[in-house]
N, C-alpha and C positions, 0 to 999 in steps of 0.2 A: 508476271511482268518482268521484262528484262531491265536490269539496272546496269547500264554500261558505265564503267568507271572512267574510261578514256574514249574519246571520239576517234574513230578510225574509218578510213575509206576502203583500204585494201588489206587482204590477209598477207602475212609474210610469205615470200616466194617458196620457202622451204616446206610450206604446207601443201604445195601442189600434189605431192605424192599421196595425200589422204583423199584427194578429190579427183581420182582418176576417171570417174564416170560422168563428170560435168565439165562445162567450160569454166575453168578456174578464174579467168579474167572477169567473168560476169558475176562472180560471187561477191556479195556485199554483206558484211557483218550486220549492218543495220536492217537489211531485208531478209536475210537467211540465217539469223542467229541460232535458231533451234537446230536446223540442219547441220550447221557448222559445229555447234557444241556437241551434238550427238556423235558426229563423225570423229571429232577429236577425242571424246571420251572413249569411244570404241577402239580407235586405232592409234591415237596419238602417243608420242613418246613423252618423256618427262618435260622437255622444253615446251612442247605443245600444250601440255596440261598447265604448266606454269603460266604460259601466255594466256590461256583461257581464263584461269582464275584471277589473273591481273586485269581482265577486261569485263568480267561479270561478277555479280555478287554471289557469295556462297549459297544464299537462299535460292537463287535462280537455278543453280545446279541441283540442289536438293529437290526442288519441285520437278525439274526435268527428269531426274532419275526416277521419281515416283510415277510420273505420268507417261513417260516415253514408251512407245512400242517399237522403237528402232534400236534401242540399246540391247546388246545381247545379254543373256542371263548372268554370265560371269561378271560383266561390266557393271550391271545393275547391283549385283550383290556386293561387289567390291566397294562401290561408292556409297552404298547404304551403310556398310561397316565403317568406312572412313568418316562419314558425317554423323554417325551416332556415337562414336567413341568420345568420352569426356576429354577435354584438354588436359594435358599433363603439365 
């Protein structure tokens, strides 16, 4: 289940570059949260990742990483390591 921290209707315009193959204006975080999160995790820069983490719970990302078939292997491995390290 997606736990959105902040309600939003549109993605930031600077994310357009990550969604080259879809009509960007038709994307809705409420409707396409999984697709958007996967795309940002695969291709996003640090600001995109910070934006994503500020809008969804960490647990949502952990579950997505475990179950997703759309994340590439390096991305999955990276996020598994990030989320399994104990806090310092």
